VOBA-1610 file (N, C-alpha, C; in pm, whole numbers, padded with zeros to 5 digits, always signed):
BEGIN
Met+07338+04178+03740Met+07330+04072+03843Met+07165+04059+03855Arg+07086+04163+03884Arg+06947+04118+03891Arg+06880+04053+03789Gln+06931+04100+03674Gln+06837+04042+03553Gln+06896+03895+03550Leu+07020+03863+03574Leu+07086+03724+03539Leu+06984+03649+03663Leu+06984+03701+03785Leu+06909+03622+03901Leu+06753+03599+03855Met+06707+03700+03774Met+06559+03677+03757Met+06578+03569+03630Leu+06638+03584+03548Leu+06664+03486+03440Leu+06675+03337+03488Leu+06754+03318+03577Leu+06789+03200+03638Leu+06668+03136+03706Leu+06592+03227+03801Leu+06471+03199+03844Leu+06369+03149+03758Leu+06358+03203+03625Leu+06248+03177+03548Leu+06293+03054+03474Leu+06386+03018+03454Leu+06449+02882+03402Leu+06418+02762+03491Ile+06436+02793+03608Ile+06408+02703+03736Ile+06272+02664+03732Thr+06200+02775+03741Thr+06057+02757+03757Thr+06002+02708+03642Phe+06052+02721+03513Phe+05973+02679+03393Phe+06023+02524+03394Ser+06133+02491+03451Ser+06167+02334+03441Ser+06106+02260+03509Val+06037+02312+03619Val+05971+02216+03756Val+05849+02152+03649Asn+05879+02000+03669Asn+05784+01924+03601Asn+05754+01966+03434Ser+05837+02026+03378Ser+05828+02042+03246Ser+05832+01925+03159Gln+05779+01903+03040Gln+05767+01767+02978Gln+05889+01710+02928Thr+05944+01599+02969Thr+06040+01524+02913Thr+06008+01409+02887Lys+06126+01316+02848Lys+06080+01178+02779Lys+06037+01088+02901Ser+06046+01165+03037Ser+06019+01089+03153Ser+05917+01136+03242Cys+05862+01269+03208Cys+05756+01356+03249Cys+05654+01403+03155Trp+05502+01358+03203Trp+05395+01400+03129Trp+05320+01455+03229Pro+05340+01581+03230Pro+05281+01643+03363Pro+05119+01703+03344Val+05059+01724+03239Val+04953+01761+03194Val+04879+01675+03065Phe+04759+01648+03057Phe+04716+01542+02961Phe+04758+01568+02827Arg+04779+01683+02794Arg+04838+01680+02634Arg+05003+01723+02626Gly+05052+01702+02761Gly+05215+01714+02763Gly+05271+01860+02800Asp+05198+01958+02761Asp+05273+02086+02783Asp+05132+02210+02802Pro+05168+02312+02832Pro+05050+02409+02871Pro+04972+02467+02733Ala+05052+02455+02616Ala+04989+02496+02483Ala+04910+02381+02430Leu+04897+02246+02508Leu+04823+02147+02475Leu+04838+02080+02337Thr+04985+02083+02298Thr+05014+02037+02170Thr+05022+01873+02139Gly+05005+01797+02255Gly+04990+01673+02240Gly+05114+01596+02181Val+05237+01642+02219Val+05374+01585+02145Val+05457+01531+02279Thr+05475+01403+02256Thr+05604+01365+02356Thr+05730+01350+02315Gln+05844+01376+02393Gln+05970+01350+02372Gln+06003+01193+02393Ser+05922+01138+02431Ser+05938+00976+02456Ser+05934+00906+02316Ala+05988+00800+02286Ala+05972+00701+02178Ala+05854+00609+02189Leu+05780+00579+02109Leu+05666+00475+02137Leu+05744+00350+02114Pro+05680+00237+02181Pro+05729+00100+02161Pro+05692+00045+02050Ala+05799-00033+01983Ala+05757-00071+01844Ala+05666-00188+01845Asp+05640-00244+01954Asp+05537-00370+01950Asp+05511-00385+02080Pro+05393-00294+02132Pro+05355-00304+02237Pro+05286-00415+02314Glu+05318-00463+02430Glu+05242-00577+02507Glu+05220-00501+02641Ile+05110-00566+02721Ile+05111-00517+02875Ile+05199-00576+02921Leu+05258-00486+03000Leu+05369-00526+03106Leu+05307-00533+03240Trp+05187-00464+03273Trp+05136-00474+03389Trp+04994-00398+03401Thr+04894-00435+03512Thr+04766-00384+03499Thr+04751-00332+03642Phe+04695-00224+03677Phe+04651-00170+03813Phe+04492-00168+03798Ala+04422-00242+03890Ala+04289-00240+03903Ala+04230-00154+03988Ser+04142-00036+03961Ser+04066+00050+04060Ser+03923-00022+04061Gly+03862+00057+04152Gly+03725+00024+04179Gly+03596+00071+04096Asp+03654+00143+04008Asp+03552+00209+03906Asp+03603+00266+03781Gln+03508+00311+03702Gln+03571+00355+03573Gln+03652+00442+03568Phe+03780+00478+03463Phe+03836+00554+03433Phe+03800+00630+03320Lys+03752+00773+03329Lys+03737+00838+03218Lys+03835+00974+03174Ser+03917+00972+03286Ser+04012+01078+03287Ser+04156+01007+03237Ser+04256+01110+03215Ser+04362+01073+03145Ser+04474+01067+03253Pro+04572+00964+03249Pro+04678+00968+03352Pro+04783+01045+03312Val+04852+01117+03414Val+04975+01189+03418Val+05103+01154+03499Val+05203+01158+03454Val+05309+01109+03535Val+05465+01183+03539Cys+05503+01193+03659Cys+05626+01266+03677Cys+05710+01211+03788Lys+05830+01214+03788Lys+05900+01169+03892Lys+05879+01011+03935Gly+05837+00942+03849Gly+05818+00785+03852Gly+05669+00762+03929Thr+05628+00861+03938Thr+05460+00839+03981Thr+05352+00871+03880Ile+05263+00781+03882Ile+05151+00793+03780Ile+05019+00846+03872Val+04950+00937+03823Val+04830+00985+03893Val+04708+00983+03798Val+04603+00904+03836Val+04489+00896+03760Val+04373+00893+03856Ala+04235+00962+03814Ala+04149+00956+03889Ala+04031+00877+03850Ser+03920+00826+03937Ser+03822+00755+03891Ser+03701+00813+03915Met+03580+00745+03860Met+03460+00798+03867Met+03375+00809+03980Asp+03452+00717+04093Asp+03380+00713+04228Asp+03481+00795+04326Gly+03523+00892+04263Gly+03587+00976+04342Gly+03731+00943+04406Ile+03802+00864+04356Ile+03936+00831+04423Ile+04025+00859+04312Leu+04141+00912+04361Leu+04246+00981+04298Leu+04375+00864+04332Tyr+04430+00800+04239Tyr+04535+00693+04279Tyr+04676+00739+04210Ala+04768+00722+04321Ala+04884+00725+04274Ala+04962+00598+04266Val+05035+00578+04154Val+05075+00447+04143Val+05238+00449+04077Asn+05330+00356+04116Asn+05455+00387+04073Asn+05471+00310+03940Met+05590+00312+03877Met+05620+00273+03735Met+05618+00124+03740Gln+05598+00044+03844Gln+05592-00088+03842Gln+05436-00157+03851Gly+05344-00036+03880Gly+05227-00085+03882Gly+05174-00112+04026Gln+05246-00059+04146Gln+05196-00067+04276Gln+05153+00024+04319Lys+05043+00056+04410Lys+04975+00182+04447Lys+05081+00240+04564Val+05069+00383+04549Val+05171+00438+04639Val+05074+00503+04728Trp+04946+00576+04691Trp+04856+00640+04790Trp+04739+00656+04728Thr+04633+00681+04800Thr+04486+00721+04740Thr+04432+00845+04807Tyr+04354+00920+04737Tyr+04284+01034+04783Tyr+04158+01025+04751Thr+04041+01052+04836Thr+03904+01031+04816Thr+03844+01161+04842Ser+03776+01197+04706Ser+03686+01327+04711Ser+03530+01267+04738Glu+03444+01371+04746Glu+03319+01346+04778Glu+03231+01319+04657Ser+03302+01364+04544Ser+03261+01347+04407Ser+03347+01281+04327Gly+03278+01227+04189Gly+03376+01177+04098Gly+03458+01265+04013Phe+03552+01194+03933Phe+03623+01269+03874Phe+03620+01241+03712Glu+03604+01325+03633Glu+03642+01301+03498Glu+03746+01360+03438Ala+03779+01481+03511Ala+03884+01574+03449Ala+04022+01497+03487Pro+04132+01518+03408Pro+04246+01467+03432Pro+04326+01550+03539Ala+04413+01507+03590Ala+04501+01561+03694Ala+04612+01644+03627Thr+04673+01741+03716Thr+04793+01817+03639Thr+04897+01814+03773Met+05011+01787+03720Met+05146+01778+03826Met+05222+01898+03788His+05268+01968+03936His+05373+02072+03898His+05444+02077+04031Gly+05580+02066+04010Gly+05645+02075+04148Gly+05624+01965+04224Ala+05583+01986+04361Ala+05549+01884+04445Ala+05432+01832+04465Tyr+05345+01909+04381Tyr+05224+01907+04404Tyr+05113+01842+04281Val+05006+01790+04295Val+04920+01760+04188Val+04795+01825+04220Tyr+04726+01855+04091Tyr+04583+01932+04101Tyr+04479+01886+04013Val+04357+01848+04081Val+04267+01801+03994Val+04112+01849+04040Gly+04011+01865+03931Gly+03914+01901+03960Gly+03790+01788+03963Asp+03694+01816+04044Asp+03603+01700+04043Asp+03453+01725+03992Leu+03368+01659+03972Leu+03246+01666+03935Leu+03140+01739+04020Gly+03174+01775+04154Gly+03111+01858+04232Gly+03163+02012+04244Gly+03264+02014+04133Gly+03289+02161+04119Gly+03415+02227+04213Ser+03508+02112+04279Ser+03629+02150+04380Ser+03738+02120+04326Val+03839+02214+04321Val+03964+02175+04269Val+04045+02143+04398His+04135+02031+04406His+04216+01984+04498His+04359+02006+04476Cys+04440+02033+04581Cys+04581+02050+04573Cys+04635+01941+04658Leu+04717+01848+04615Leu+04747+01746+04720Leu+04921+01731+04678Asp+04971+01679+04793Asp+05097+01644+04817Asp+05139+01556+04724Leu+05228+01539+04618Leu+05245+01412+04534Leu+05320+01319+04601Lys+05388+01328+04711Lys+05454+01227+04796Lys+05359+01133+04877Asn+05261+01188+04916Asn+05179+01122+04990Asn+05027+01140+05000Gly+05001+01223+04896Gly+04831+01226+04871Gly+04787+01321+04992Glu+04843+01388+05061Glu+04772+01485+05163Glu+04717+01601+05096Glu+04609+01641+05129Glu+04564+01788+05098Glu+04621+01874+05145Lys+04655+01988+05052Lys+04709+02103+05118Lys+04596+02220+05095Trp+04493+02236+05006Trp+04400+02334+04978Trp+04307+02270+04899Gln+04171+02314+04888Gln+04070+02272+04815Gln+03995+02416+04791Tyr+03960+02435+04654Tyr+03881+02560+04632Tyr+03764+02513+04555Lys+03635+02589+04577Lys+03507+02531+04540Lys+03439+02628+04457Thr+03389+02587+04334Thr+03333+02657+04238Thr+03198+02612+04260Asp+03097+02677+04165Asp+02942+02653+04148Asp+02918+02568+04045Gly+02990+02495+03975Gly+02970+02406+03866Gly+03087+02266+03857Gln+03035+02178+03809Gln+03115+02072+03778Gln+03233+02090+03689Ile+03350+02024+03702Ile+03486+02054+03636Ile+03521+01950+03578Met+03512+01978+03450Met+03544+01867+03340Met+03675+01846+03271Gly+03738+01963+03279Gly+03865+01975+03183Gly+03983+01985+03303Ser+04090+01951+03248Ser+04209+01968+03324Ser+04249+02103+03366Pro+04311+02112+03482Pro+04384+02245+03532Pro+04514+02260+03446Val+04558+02360+03425Val+04690+02410+03353Val+04745+02484+03427Val+04889+02458+03473Val+04977+02523+03541Val+05094+02618+03445Tyr+05081+02725+03460Tyr+05158+02826+03346Tyr+05237+02915+03412Thr+05368+02968+03379Thr+05449+03048+03436Thr+05469+03136+03315Trp+05454+03272+03355Trp+05478+03387+03268Trp+05525+03500+03339Gln+05658+03555+03294Gln+05730+03657+03348Gln+05774+03637+03492Gly+05796+03520+03542Gly+05832+03468+03672Gly+05708+03443+03755Lys+05584+03451+03721Lys+05472+03433+03802Lys+05413+03295+03759Thr+05365+03188+03843Thr+05306+03081+03817Thr+05154+03098+03831Thr+05085+03045+03767Thr+04948+03045+03776Thr+04868+02917+03741Leu+04742+02893+03830Leu+04686+02753+03800Leu+04550+02819+03753Met+04517+02746+03633Met+04389+02789+03554Met+04315+02671+03527Phe+04176+02696+03524Phe+04073+02590+03481Phe+03941+02629+03479Gly+03845+02580+03415Gly+03720+02605+03360Gly+03625+02546+03448Ser+03486+02606+03470Ser+03401+02514+03534Ser+03265+02541+03474Tyr+03181+02441+03505Tyr+02995+02463+03436Tyr+02971+02578+03498Asp+03018+02672+03573Asp+02941+02769+03644Asp+02987+02900+03541Tyr+03034+02880+03422Tyr+03071+02948+03325Tyr+03189+03034+03331Phe+03266+03016+03447Phe+03373+03104+03481Phe+03511+03021+03452Leu+03607+03112+03410Leu+03764+03044+03406Leu+03821+03119+03517Tyr+03887+03022+03599Tyr+03948+03066+03723Tyr+04097+03087+03737Ala+04186+03178+03795Ala+04318+03168+03816Ala+04327+03162+03961Leu+04411+03075+04001Leu+04436+03076+04139Leu+04594+03053+04161Asp+04626+03116+04278Asp+04771+03096+04331Asp+04802+02936+04329Pro+04887+02862+04275Pro+04903+02726+04306Pro+04958+02693+04431Glu+05024+02790+04521Glu+05092+02746+04648Glu+04962+02765+04746Ser+04870+02871+04718Ser+04805+02892+04834Ser+04649+02858+04809Gly+04623+02842+04679Gly+04469+02828+04634Gly+04387+02959+04640Lys+04463+03076+04651Lys+04410+03188+04663Lys+04334+03233+04533Leu+04227+03278+04506Leu+04174+03339+04375Leu+04234+03459+04355Leu+04298+03448+04209Leu+04373+03585+04161Leu+04279+03662+04075Trp+04212+03591+03978Trp+04103+03659+03911Trp+04022+03538+03866Lys+03884+03566+03799Lys+03806+03490+03745Lys+03737+03556+03606Tyr+03726+03487+03497Tyr+03669+03565+03387Tyr+03539+03481+03341Glu+03425+03568+03318Glu+03311+03503+03310Glu+03257+03476+03142Ser+03241+03344+03099Ser+03197+03332+02987Ser+03046+03325+02952Asp+02984+03281+02862Asp+02838+03287+02857Asp+02742+03119+02858Asn+02851+03037+02888Asn+02802+02890+02890Asn+02903+02833+02968Tyr+02866+02679+02988Tyr+02960+02594+03020Tyr+03111+02587+02963Ile+03221+02558+03053Ile+03343+02559+02991Ile+03362+02423+03025Asn+03395+02333+02920Asn+03413+02193+02932Asn+03562+02135+02937Gly+03625+02203+02822Gly+03775+02158+02814Gly+03854+02233+02892Ala+03993+02208+02863Ala+04102+02247+02950Ala+04150+02382+02887Pro+04201+02489+02956Pro+04253+02601+02893Pro+04395+02572+02831Ala+04433+02628+02726Ala+04569+02630+02678Ala+04636+02753+02700Cys+04771+02759+02710Cys+04847+02880+02742Cys+04962+02902+02653Leu+04984+03004+02608Leu+05100+03049+02532Leu+05099+03192+02520Asn+05254+03233+02522Asn+05281+03383+02512Asn+05202+03471+02598Gly+05190+03435+02720Gly+05125+03511+02806Gly+04969+03521+02795Glu+04900+03428+02735Glu+04759+03427+02726Glu+04708+03289+02755Val+04590+03281+02779Val+04517+03156+02814Val+04389+03166+02716Ile+04362+03048+02649Ile+04287+03033+02546Ile+04192+02924+02555Phe+04086+02952+02548Phe+03982+02816+02579Phe+03855+02838+02490Gly+03791+02726+02442Gly+03674+02718+02394Gly+03561+02685+02458Gly+03432+02760+02471Gly+03345+02730+02543Gly+03203+02684+02461Cys+03098+02651+02564Cys+02989+02592+02497Cys+02898+02741+02465Asp+02941+02826+02463Asp+02888+02948+02399Asp+02924+02975+02279Gly+03024+02872+02215Gly+03065+02884+02074Gly+03177+02952+02047Phe+03218+03040+02144Phe+03337+03125+02109Phe+03486+03066+02172Leu+03590+03101+02097Leu+03723+03100+02143Leu+03765+03223+02204His+03790+03222+02352His+03829+03315+02417His+03972+03333+02448Val+04037+03440+02445Val+04160+03473+02465Val+04187+03592+02583Ile+04232+03536+02682Ile+04261+03626+02810Ile+04394+03622+02848Gly+04449+03745+02892Gly+04561+03786+02944Gly+04566+03705+03090Val+04681+03622+03088Val+04716+03565+03205Val+04751+03648+03314Pro+04835+03756+03312Pro+04848+03863+03434Pro+04701+03910+03504Asp+04605+03938+03407Asp+04498+04023+03460Asp+04365+03964+03437Gly+04347+03862+03371Gly+04223+03797+03338Gly+04125+03901+03258Lys+04191+03979+03195Lys+04105+04049+03101Lys+04106+03999+02964Leu+03982+04013+02896Leu+03961+03974+02751Leu+04034+04046+02666Arg+04121+03974+02582Arg+04192+04032+02480Arg+04111+04040+02340Glu+04070+03907+02313Glu+03971+03902+02189Glu+03891+03765+02215Lys+03797+03750+02139Lys+03716+03633+02114Lys+03670+03608+01971Val+03672+03488+01932Val+03645+03455+01787Val+03516+03354+01802Glu+03420+03374+01727Glu+03286+03280+01725Glu+03353+03171+01635Val+03308+03078+01691Val+03380+02921+01628Val+03265+02832+01589Ala+03170+02822+01675Ala+03090+02710+01674Ala+02948+02729+01765Thr+02846+02636+01758Thr+02768+02625+01856Thr+02816+02603+01993Tyr+02897+02479+01998Tyr+02959+02439+02119Tyr+03099+02395+02078Val+03199+02426+02180Val+03338+02395+02169Val+03374+02299+02287Ala+03348+02183+02282Ala+03379+02096+02393Ala+03506+02065+02441Gly+03567+02045+02364Gly+03722+02011+02375Gly+03808+02120+02391Ser+03937+02084+02388Ser+04043+02187+02400Ser+04112+02218+02291Ser+04191+02332+02287Ser+04249+02386+02172Ser+04401+02336+02193Ala+04480+02344+02085Ala+04589+02327+02061Ala+04657+02459+02000Leu+04768+02508+02055Leu+04831+02622+02023Leu+04981+02644+01974Glu+04992+02729+01890Glu+05123+02767+01808Glu+05127+02892+01742Asp+05228+02943+01771Asp+05233+03104+01754Asp+05118+03170+01766Lys+05062+03224+01662Lys+04933+03291+01707Lys+04798+03210+01643Met+04843+03100+01637Met+04736+02999+01579Met+04672+02922+01684Ala+04536+02877+01673Ala+04478+02773+01757Ala+04401+02683+01681Tyr+04405+02575+01709Tyr+04337+02463+01645Tyr+04227+02383+01712Thr+04109+02369+01699Thr+04010+02345+01767Thr+03909+02259+01675Gly+03850+02158+01722Gly+03705+02103+01679Gly+03604+02132+01753Asp+03475+02107+01691Asp+03375+02154+01766Asp+03253+02035+01773Tyr+03142+02059+01842Tyr+03051+01963+01843Tyr+02947+01954+01759Asp+02973+02029+01655Asp+02891+02019+01516Asp+02960+01960+01417Gly+03092+01907+01453Gly+03164+01822+01338Gly+03267+01911+01277Arg+03268+02038+01293Arg+03397+02099+01212Arg+03520+02114+01293Phe+03621+02127+01202Phe+03762+02154+01275Phe+03819+02299+01208Ser+03849+02373+01312Ser+03887+02515+01239Ser+04046+02544+01313Ala+04097+02626+01213Ala+04218+02697+01240Ala+04215+02844+01258Ile+04226+02890+01386Ile+04189+03030+01415Ile+04315+03098+01416Asp+04318+03222+01327Asp+04416+03297+01322Asp+04378+03417+01445Leu+04471+03396+01547Leu+04423+03501+01677Leu+04491+03635+01643Ala+04568+03657+01567Ala+04647+03800+01520Ala+04540+03870+01457His+04451+03809+01368His+04340+03866+01305His+04211+03848+01331Lys+04201+03749+01451Lys+04044+03734+01511Lys+03973+03686+01395Ser+04013+03572+01320Ser+03921+03527+01212Ser+03982+03359+01202Ile+03858+03301+01118Ile+03874+03160+01092Ile+03987+03194+00987Lys+04079+03110+00975Lys+04191+03096+00871Lys+04123+02980+00757Trp+04087+02869+00834Trp+04007+02770+00742Trp+03938+02663+00822Arg+03854+02614+00773Arg+03754+02545+00827Arg+03719+02412+00766Trp+03726+02280+00807Trp+03698+02161+00742Trp+03543+02088+00802Glu+03499+02037+00714Glu+03349+01962+00798Glu+03328+01857+00705Asp+03270+01755+00725Asp+03215+01648+00663Asp+03047+01676+00681Ala+02983+01734+00588Ala+02830+01782+00590Ala+02742+01649+00596Thr+02782+01531+00553Thr+02716+01415+00541Thr+02719+01360+00667Lys+02793+01405+00782Lys+02809+01323+00913Lys+02772+01423+01043Asn+02861+01532+01042Asn+02862+01643+01141Asn+02863+01566+01281Leu+02956+01470+01301Leu+02991+01414+01432Leu+03102+01492+01486Ala+03069+01524+01624Ala+03142+01589+01728Ala+03301+01541+01706Phe+03385+01662+01744Phe+03516+01649+01784Phe+03535+01681+01934Ile+03549+01568+01994Ile+03561+01587+02148Ile+03707+01593+02184Ala+03773+01515+02116Ala+03937+01494+02134Ala+04018+01618+02127Ser+04119+01655+02188Ser+04196+01771+02176Ser+04291+01729+02031Pro+04329+01828+01949Pro+04430+01808+01826Pro+04567+01795+01882Ala+04662+01733+01821Ala+04785+01726+01827Ala+04852+01798+01719Leu+04981+01864+01740Leu+05063+01946+01641Leu+05188+01906+01605Ser+05253+01888+01504Ser+05362+01843+01475Ser+05390+01908+01315Gly+05493+01977+01304Gly+05543+02024+01151Gly+05443+02080+01075Lys+05388+02037+00960Lys+05288+02096+00896Lys+05169+02028+00914Thr+05161+01958+01010Thr+05024+01881+01035Thr+04945+01897+01153Val+04825+01874+01157Val+04733+01866+01273Val+04663+01739+01284Ile+04680+01662+01378Ile+04605+01525+01384Ile+04475+01557+01479Ala+04376+01514+01442Ala+04251+01524+01530Ala+04171+01395+01520Gly+04087+01349+01621Gly+04005+01220+01635Gly+03879+01271+01634Cys+03774+01196+01577Cys+03633+01254+01549Cys+03556+01126+01614Arg+03431+01170+01642Arg+03348+01068+01675Arg+03287+01004+01561Asp+03320+01036+01429Asp+03291+00957+01315Asp+03373+00822+01298Lys+03459+00808+01415Lys+03539+00695+01415Lys+03690+00716+01336Phe+03701+00836+01283Phe+03810+00856+01181Phe+03927+00951+01266Leu+04054+00913+01235Leu+04149+01001+01263Leu+04200+01071+01142Tyr+04211+01229+01161Tyr+04257+01302+01050Tyr+04370+01361+01061Cys+04441+01351+00958Cys+04580+01465+00941Cys+04539+01572+00832Phe+04549+01677+00900Phe+04488+01811+00815Phe+04635+01874+00797Asn+04645+01954+00679Asn+04751+02029+00643Asn+04714+02168+00705Lys+04832+02221+00804Lys+04818+02333+00874Lys+04779+02457+00809Ser+04826+02462+00671Ser+04822+02583+00609Ser+04685+02605+00546Asp+04625+02498+00516Asp+04494+02525+00430Asp+04382+02413+00466Gly+04422+02347+00555Gly+04315+02241+00586Gly+04267+02126+00540Ser+04359+02109+00420Ser+04324+01983+00317Ser+04371+01859+00409Val+04305+01773+00392Val+04295+01620+00461Val+04421+01565+00352Ile+04530+01542+00447Ile+04657+01471+00407Ile+04634+01333+00392Trp+04564+01266+00509Trp+04510+01148+00515Trp+04415+01111+00624Lys+04362+01024+00632Lys+04232+00998+00719Lys+04230+00809+00740Tyr+04204+00809+00856Tyr+04208+00638+00890Tyr+04088+00621+00996Asn+04028+00513+00948Asn+03899+00450+00991Asn+03934+00373+01102Thr+03940+00424+01244Thr+03964+00334+01350Thr+03886+00219+01384Gly+03746+00228+01322Gly+03670+00127+01358Gly+03566+00160+01478Ser+03593+00280+01561Ser+03493+00306+01640Ser+03530+00447+01704Arg+03435+00509+01761Arg+03461+00650+01808Arg+03587+00698+01862Val+03629+00806+01851Val+03756+00879+01891Val+03735+00980+01996Asp+03726+00958+02089Asp+03727+01056+02209Asp+03846+01072+02287Ala+03939+01006+02271Ala+04078+01008+02341Ala+04182+01092+02244Ser+04229+01189+02287Ser+04322+01286+02219Ser+04444+01201+02150Pro+04492+01221+02035Pro+04615+01168+01975Pro+04750+01217+02032Val+04846+01138+02037Val+04973+01179+02089Val+05090+01174+01969Ile+05149+01267+01959Ile+05275+01252+01843Ile+05398+01238+01908Ser+05460+01120+01846Ser+05607+01091+01906Ser+05696+01090+01770Gly+05763+01202+01730Gly+05863+01189+01629Gly+05762+01165+01497Ser+05785+01062+01427Ser+05711+01036+01295Ser+05599+00953+01313Lys+05561+00925+01442Lys+05445+00837+01457Lys+05318+00906+01562Val+05215+00852+01523Val+05103+00911+01592Val+05023+00787+01685Leu+05011+00817+01814Leu+04938+00703+01896Leu+04806+00770+01904Ala+04706+00674+01895Ala+04561+00674+01913Ala+04498+00567+01979Ala+04386+00619+02031Ala+04299+00492+02091Ala+04152+00550+02073Asn+04060+00426+02078Asn+03915+00461+02037Asn+03828+00381+02180Met+03694+00384+02157Met+03612+00345+02230Met+03582+00195+02224Arg+03639+00124+02121Arg+03625-00004+02114Arg+03740-00071+02205Gly+03855+00009+02250Gly+03959-00028+02316Gly+04089-00053+02232Asp+04095-00005+02109Asp+04216-00028+02024Asp+04325+00070+02061Val+04429+00034+02085Val+04572+00138+02108Val+04636+00112+01972Leu+04640+00233+01897Leu+04706+00238+01744Leu+04813+00310+01747Ile+04898+00270+01679Ile+05038+00350+01628Ile+05046+00365+01493Leu+05034+00477+01427Leu+05030+00523+01282Leu+05130+00586+01236Asp+05180+00579+01121Asp+05274+00674+01055Asp+05229+00789+01014Leu+05289+00900+01092Leu+05244+01041+01080Leu+05230+01102+00931Asn+05330+01017+00853Asn+05335+01074+00700Asn+05229+01025+00624Asn+05183+00899+00613Asn+05059+00849+00551Asn+04959+00764+00621Gly+04940+00765+00762Gly+04840+00715+00836Gly+04843+00569+00836Lys+04935+00520+00778Lys+04940+00340+00779Lys+04981+00315+00925Val+04874+00206+00945Val+04906+00142+01090Val+05025+00061+01108Leu+05120+00089+01185Leu+05243+00037+01214Leu+05227-00086+01315Thr+05124-00070+01408Thr+05110-00166+01493Thr+04978-00158+01606Ser+04935-00245+01630Ser+04802-00213+01724Ser+04799-00314+01828Tyr+04714-00283+01943Tyr+04682-00364+02053Tyr+04555-00343+02087Glu+04483-00464+02109Glu+04330-00447+02161Glu+04319-00464+02289Leu+04279-00380+02376Leu+04272-00413+02508Leu+04117-00449+02544Gly+04018-00406+02452Gly+03878-00447+02460Gly+03794-00384+02553Ser+03828-00263+02582Ser+03759-00174+02683Ser+03763-00037+02653Ala+03663+00052+02642Ala+03648+00160+02587Ala+03741+00276+02675Ile+03812+00342+02580Ile+03944+00451+02604Ile+03870+00572+02575Ser+03873+00682+02666Ser+03809+00795+02631Ser+03930+00909+02684Gly+03998+00859+02775Gly+04129+00955+02828Gly+04229+00942+02735Thr+04319+01024+02738Thr+04441+01053+02656Thr+04543+00955+02709Pro+04603+00880+02639Pro+04720+00796+02704Pro+04839+00891+02735Ala+04918+00850+02836Ala+05032+00928+02850Ala+05162+00827+02816Val+05266+00906+02767Val+05379+00831+02699Val+05500+00898+02761Val+05575+00782+02848Val+05704+00807+02881Val+05805+00695+02882Asp+05918+00724+02873Asp+06041+00615+02872Asp+05984+00502+02810Gly+05937+00532+02682Gly+05901+00419+02601Gly+05772+00341+02618Lys+05713+00375+02719Lys+05593+00310+02776Lys+05475+00418+02751Ile+05345+00324+02717Ile+05239+00382+02708Ile+05121+00375+02806Leu+05077+00462+02910Leu+05001+00434+03012Leu+04844+00462+02979Val+04767+00386+02987Val+04618+00383+02931Val+04534+00384+03057Ala+04461+00478+03091Ala+04328+00432+03186Ala+04205+00417+03123Ala+04151+00294+03115Ala+04049+00253+03054Ala+03910+00244+03118Glu+03784+00234+03075Glu+03685+00229+03121Glu+03630+00120+03206Asp+03712+00011+03171Asp+03696-00106+03261Asp+03750-00091+03406Gly+03806+00038+03438Gly+03869+00045+03573Gly+04020+00003+03600Asn+04073-00025+03471Asn+04215-00077+03481Asn+04325+00031+03425Leu+04423+00051+03482Leu+04527+00123+03426Leu+04633+00035+03348Tyr+04662+00043+03239Tyr+04740-00048+03165Tyr+04884+00019+03113Cys+04976-00043+03145Cys+05113+00019+03110Cys+05161-00090+02982Leu+05174-00035+02867Leu+05211-00114+02749Leu+05344-00074+02726Gly+05440-00163+02692Gly+05564-00134+02627Gly+05621-00271+02554Glu+05748-00277+02565Glu+05821-00388+02497Glu+05867-00479+02627Lys+05859-00607+02607Lys+05919-00701+02705Lys+06051-00757+02656
//
């Protein structure tokens, strides 16, 4: 009976704001940061509505329970309903570049002043705030392992932090050797992140102890995507790597030595493929097993926004303001929409709609009319 109760508790906890076709609670969809949505993409997207803020959006929108949350550079966090109407706002003393994360009744977000805020999702009231000694550029991740839920995020003070999501109490912190810019990814009881120290760090979620680290590059600015005992990540030197965590080694590495332009966007994983956007304007589809390029597509502008996979389609956005839907199998563009403003945050996809926060300060909802 005790084991059954524990199993039910674990299933209930795991299902809180887990990714569904109506819920995209973290900027890559799930704690492993795989970038896969359960929602279908619109066949011919058009703007359904626009919500205007007072400053740039560089962060990514997240959405659950019919509420979209997105943070702007002037330090205002907006909650907007699925009709494009403002529900509430919350103001920080510092701006936001990091995406928010939703879990249960709360939303968590880090700011450029180094604070993480926990807010009530219904009304935006602050529950607690935790201060670090460096700016926070990456999304927090909420992860449940063996019945215990932990909130984790990195800071420019070199530390990865683990907090109790209810109280904001520090559980542990792990020190790296340089800034932590991207979001941590979680799988199989481990939290994994790349740092500006050039290493991929593997930390045990229960105790915050280093399990292993693998040298990847000079800087790893983005986030990794995890699957089984593999991590996939790009770096600032223009290389993309598949890291075998079981053997603490690079399984394969791809680079274009003529360009060496950075991978800032996080990759997306599906089947045999890894999709990654680069600042060389291209979207790449790599074979997971050997790193060979299955296809590549020149989007026409720098790709800082992370791609999202929906079934046999890939959603991508670039700094020219193009929203593109491509065939996952061959890279052929199926449809596109030109917003005309730079997009650096990852779009969210729910209920057949695409939510894009652009640098012109507008939140766009694209779908079929």
